[in-house]
N, C-alpha and C positions, 0 to 999 in steps of 0.2 A: 522543633528542630529539623523539619523537612525543608525549610527555606534554604536555598543555595547563598553563598556569600557572594556579592558582586564586587568586583575589583576593577580599578582603572590601571592599565599597563602604563609603565614608566620607562621610557628609554634613558639609559644612562650611559654616558660615553666611557670608553675603556679607561680604567684607572679611577674613575669617579666613585663616590660612595654609592652602593646600590642596595642597602639594607635599610628598610624604612621602619622606624619604631614609633610606636603611639607615645607622644609626650605627655598625654594626659594621665594614663595609667602606667606606663613603662613596662607593660607586660605583653605586648604583641609586636611582632617583627616579620616583614615580608620582604623578599627580594625581587626587585624589578617590577613591583605592583604595589597599590595602595587599595585597601579596601574602602568602600564607599561610607563605611561607618565601622568603627572599632567594635569587634564583637565581644570584648570584655566589657568596655565602659561607654560604648556607643558614641563617642566622641567623634566629630566630623573635622576633617582637614587638621588633624592633630599629628600627622605623620611627618617626620623629618628623617633625612637620610644620613647614614653613618656607615663607616667602614667596620668589619668584623673586628679589627684592632681597637677601635674606639670603643665599641661595645664591651669588649673584653675587659678594658679599663675601668668602667664604671657601672657596668649592668649587673643584675642579679644573676645567680648561677641559673635560675629557670630562663631568663631572657638570653644568656649566653648560650645555653643549650638550644634554645628556639632557633637562634641566629645561626648556630652551626647546621642545623637541620634545614633552615632556608638555603644556606650556600649549597648544600648537597643536592637539592632540587634543581631541575632544569629551570632556568629562568624564563618567564614568559615575554620574551623579547622577540622583535622582528627578525634579528639575525640568526635565530635558532632554525637549524634545518634538521630533517630526519636523516639518520644514516642511510646510506644505500643498501638495498637488499644484496644478499650474497649472490655471486654469480654461480649458475648451475653448471655443473660438469656435463661433458658430451656423453650420451648413452654409450654404452659399451658395444652396441652392435651397428654403430656409425662407421662405415667404410671409409670416410675421409680421415678418420683418428688415427 
């Protein structure tokens, strides 16, 4: 288990499905990325995009829980930027304050 999972990033237009489910085992889901092979069933190229609402309609409780968890993670997309660091207050002994 020391091997790191490899992923391909997937850019999803705003409003388009961004949760990718393995259609072979229906047990793995990732947001805005696809693994090079399913970690559960080792299927290749078996992932299809769905919305959270669609997964809630047909998914198992485990898959729905994983989908919610994936939605709460920061997506691996080009549009993500780190928040700006907080501004520092001026020192108390600064005469210009």
